[in-house]
C-alpha positions as CSV (number, residue, x, y, z in Angstrom):
1,M,14.0,53.2,82.2
2,S,16.6,50.7,83.1
3,A,13.9,48.1,83.4
4,E,12.7,49.0,80.0
5,F,16.3,48.9,78.6
6,G,16.8,45.5,80.2
7,K,13.6,44.3,78.6
8,T,14.6,45.7,75.2
9,S,18.1,44.3,75.5
10,G,16.7,40.9,76.4
11,N,14.5,41.0,73.3
12,I,17.5,42.0,71.1
13,K,19.6,39.3,72.7
14,R,16.8,36.7,72.1
15,K,16.5,37.9,68.5
16,V,20.2,37.6,67.9
17,E,20.3,34.1,69.3
18,E,17.2,33.1,67.2
19,L,18.9,34.7,64.2
20,S,22.1,32.8,64.7
21,N,20.1,29.5,65.2
22,S,18.1,30.4,62.2
23,S,21.0,31.2,60.0
24,I,22.6,27.9,60.8
25,F,19.3,26.2,60.0
26,Y,18.9,28.2,56.8
27,G,22.5,27.6,55.9
28,I,22.1,23.9,56.2
29,W,18.8,24.0,54.3
30,A,20.5,26.0,51.5
31,T,23.4,23.5,51.3
32,V,20.9,20.6,51.1
33,V,19.0,22.3,48.4
34,M,22.1,23.1,46.4
35,I,23.2,19.5,46.6
36,A,19.8,18.0,46.0
37,F,18.6,20.3,43.2
38,P,21.0,19.0,40.5
39,F,19.8,15.4,41.3
40,F,16.1,16.1,41.6
41,G,15.7,19.2,39.4
42,I,18.4,19.5,36.7
43,R,18.9,15.8,36.0
44,P,15.2,15.0,35.3
45,L,15.0,18.2,33.3
46,Q,18.0,17.0,31.2
47,S,16.3,13.7,30.6
48,V,13.1,15.4,29.5
49,I,15.0,17.7,27.2
50,R,17.0,14.8,25.7
51,E,13.8,12.8,25.1
52,K,12.2,15.9,23.4
53,F,15.2,16.2,21.1
54,K,15.0,12.5,20.3
55,L,11.3,12.8,19.6
56,L,12.0,15.9,17.5
57,G,14.5,13.9,15.4
58,E,12.0,11.1,14.9
59,M,9.3,13.5,13.9
60,R,11.8,15.1,11.4
61,D,12.5,11.6,9.9
62,V,8.8,10.8,9.7
63,N,8.1,14.2,8.1
64,T,10.8,13.5,5.5
65,A,9.4,10.1,4.8
66,L,5.8,11.5,4.5
67,S,7.1,14.2,2.1
68,T,8.7,11.6,0.0
69,K,5.5,9.6,0.0
70,V,3.4,12.6,-1.0
71,Y,5.8,13.4,-3.8
72,N,5.6,9.8,-5.0
73,L,1.9,9.8,-4.7
74,E,1.7,13.0,-6.8
75,K,3.9,11.4,-9.4
76,V,1.6,8.3,-9.5
77,R,-1.4,10.5,-9.8
78,E,0.1,12.3,-12.8
79,D,0.9,8.9,-14.4
80,L,-2.6,7.7,-13.7
81,D,-4.1,10.8,-15.3
82,Y,-1.8,10.4,-18.3
83,S,-2.8,6.7,-18.7
84,R,-6.5,7.3,-18.4
85,S,-6.5,8.3,-22.1
86,F,-5.3,4.8,-23.0
87,I,-8.0,2.9,-21.0
88,S,-10.2,2.4,-24.0
89,Y,-7.4,0.5,-25.8
90,F,-6.8,-1.6,-22.7
91,D,-10.5,-2.3,-22.3
92,A,-10.7,-3.6,-25.8
93,S,-7.9,-6.1,-25.3
94,M,-8.7,-7.0,-21.6
95,P,-12.2,-5.9,-20.6
96,G,-13.4,-5.6,-17.0
97,S,-15.8,-8.5,-17.4
98,A,-15.8,-11.8,-19.4
99,E,-18.2,-10.5,-22.1
100,L,-18.4,-14.0,-23.5
101,Q,-21.2,-13.1,-26.0
102,N,-19.0,-10.6,-27.8
103,Y,-16.0,-12.9,-27.6
104,M,-18.0,-15.8,-29.1
105,L,-18.9,-13.7,-32.1
106,D,-15.2,-12.8,-32.7
107,F,-14.2,-16.5,-32.1
108,V,-16.7,-17.8,-34.6
109,N,-15.7,-15.2,-37.1
110,A,-12.0,-16.1,-36.7
111,A,-12.7,-19.8,-37.0
112,S,-14.8,-19.4,-40.1
113,R,-12.1,-17.3,-41.8
114,S,-9.8,-20.2,-41.2
115,G,-12.2,-22.7,-42.8
116,Y,-13.7,-24.2,-39.6
117,I,-17.3,-24.3,-38.2
118,L,-17.9,-24.1,-34.5
119,K,-19.7,-27.2,-33.1
120,S,-19.5,-26.6,-29.4
121,I,-18.1,-24.2,-26.9
122,Y,-17.8,-24.5,-23.1
123,P,-16.5,-21.7,-20.8
124,M,-14.6,-23.4,-18.0
125,V,-15.2,-21.8,-14.6
126,G,-12.3,-22.0,-12.1
127,G,-9.4,-20.6,-14.1
128,F,-7.0,-18.3,-12.5
129,G,-8.8,-15.2,-11.0
130,L,-8.3,-13.0,-14.0
131,S,-8.5,-15.6,-16.7
132,L,-11.2,-17.8,-18.2
133,S,-10.6,-21.1,-20.0
134,I,-12.8,-21.9,-23.0
135,E,-13.0,-25.4,-24.5
136,S,-14.4,-25.7,-28.0
137,T,-14.8,-28.2,-30.8
138,L,-14.5,-27.2,-34.5
139,E,-15.0,-29.1,-37.7
140,G,-14.0,-28.3,-41.3
141,N,-11.2,-28.5,-43.8
142,G,-9.3,-25.4,-42.7
143,N,-5.8,-24.5,-42.0
144,P,-4.9,-25.1,-38.2
145,Y,-2.0,-22.6,-38.4
146,E,-4.3,-20.0,-39.8
147,L,-6.9,-20.8,-37.0
148,V,-4.3,-20.2,-34.3
149,K,-3.0,-17.0,-36.0
150,N,-6.6,-15.6,-36.4
151,L,-7.5,-16.4,-32.7
152,E,-4.4,-14.9,-31.3
153,S,-4.7,-11.8,-33.4
154,L,-8.2,-11.0,-32.0
155,K,-8.6,-7.6,-30.3
156,R,-9.2,-9.5,-27.1
157,I,-6.1,-11.1,-25.6
158,T,-6.4,-14.8,-26.4
159,K,-3.9,-17.5,-25.6
160,V,-4.2,-20.9,-27.4
161,E,-3.3,-23.4,-24.7
162,R,-4.1,-26.7,-26.4
163,L,-4.9,-27.8,-30.0
164,S,-5.6,-31.3,-31.1
165,I,-6.6,-32.3,-34.6
166,E,-8.4,-35.6,-35.5
167,R,-8.5,-36.3,-39.2
168,T,-11.8,-37.9,-40.4
169,E,-13.3,-38.7,-43.8
170,T,-15.5,-35.5,-43.7
171,G,-12.7,-33.2,-42.6
172,D,-10.8,-32.3,-39.5
173,K,-12.2,-32.3,-36.0
174,V,-10.3,-29.8,-33.9
175,S,-10.4,-29.7,-30.1
176,L,-9.2,-26.3,-28.9
177,S,-8.6,-24.8,-25.5
178,V,-8.0,-21.1,-25.2
179,V,-7.7,-18.6,-22.3
180,I,-9.0,-15.1,-22.3
181,Y,-8.3,-12.5,-19.6
182,S,-10.1,-9.7,-17.9
183,Y,-8.7,-7.1,-15.4
184,K,-11.4,-7.8,-12.8
185,E,-11.9,-11.2,-11.1
186,Q,-14.7,-13.3,-12.5
């Protein structure tokens, strides 16, 4: 029995020595972990959380800006819906295409009311994108003031850019340059 007790006491002695060596090892290991954890665990976690809050603030700003844009877009949509009822009036004064044949009829009518006869008319390509220049020659014994007034009072927006009058024995020869507009490029 004493041999058995010696064996058991040796085992207990060895376990106690291993335990004391182990507790020193585990104590050092716990100290290293407690020192290293804030640097390698908490600090990166704080950086990630800080970045997330920064991103959250940016997303809030973007969301606010988008909400403002949606509100403005809705307001523009309401304005567009309201203005669609006036498009027919706009189209009469500034159509989407040149519609020269209709304009020429109105032009000849306005010239004849002023006492002039149309001799020639030349649409000039190359005006500004939404405008078209028209050069014309008229003859007759009319009133130039009345001619300009009649042309500028047409339904179609017409701007008289140049007017020159040459007096002849048979009447006046009028060279006229006008500009008409459309809301689409020619």
